[in-house]
N, C-alpha and C positions, 0 to 999 in steps of 0.2 A: 087362372090356375096358379096354385101356390107351389113353388119349388121346395122340395124337402131334401136335405142332405143327411146322409147316414154315415157316421164314422164307423169304419170297420177296422179291426185289428186282428192279426193272427197271433195265436199263442201256441207254445209248445209245452207239453207236459212231460216231465221226466221224473221217474222214481229213483231216488238215491237212498239206499238202505230201506227204512220203513216209511220215509217221508216223500210225498209228492211235491214237486216244485213246478211253478208255472213261469215260463220265460216269454217275454214279448219285446218288441222294438217300439219304443214310443219316442217321438221327436229325435229320431236317429240315434237313440241310445238303447243299449240292452238293459232291460229291467227284469229282475226276477224276485220271486217271493215263495216262501213255503206255503203250501195249502194248510188249512186247519187240520189238526190231527183227526184221522179217520175219514177224511174226504178223499174219494177216489174219482178222478175225472171220467173214468170209464162207466161209472154208474150214476153220475150226477145228472140231475135234470137240467135241461138247457136254460131254464130261467136263472140258475145260479151262475151261468157264464157271464151274464150282465153284471152281477155282483163282482165277479173276478175281474172283469174289465175295469170297473170303477176302482177297485182296489189297486190294480196295476197303475192306473193314472195317478192315484194318490202317492204310491211308492215313487213314481217318476218325479212328481213335484217335490217330495221330500228330499230325494237325492239331489235335485237341482238346487234346492234351498241350502243343503249342506255344502255343496260345491261353492256356492256364492259366499257363504259365511267363511269358508276356509281360504278364499282368495284374498 
């Protein structure tokens, strides 16, 4: 039998003005990003949440790389 691990992360969506933002905690750091214009998490199909999760991981890596370069 093969063990499978699934990484799960929770996200928070918040609308500020006309823009929706997604917030998540990745590697013990708060990461946030604006959703593309016109995207509403209340009416988005669940398949797109995987895209959002991948995007948040990329944002987290970019933030980490910037911190390393600034040090």
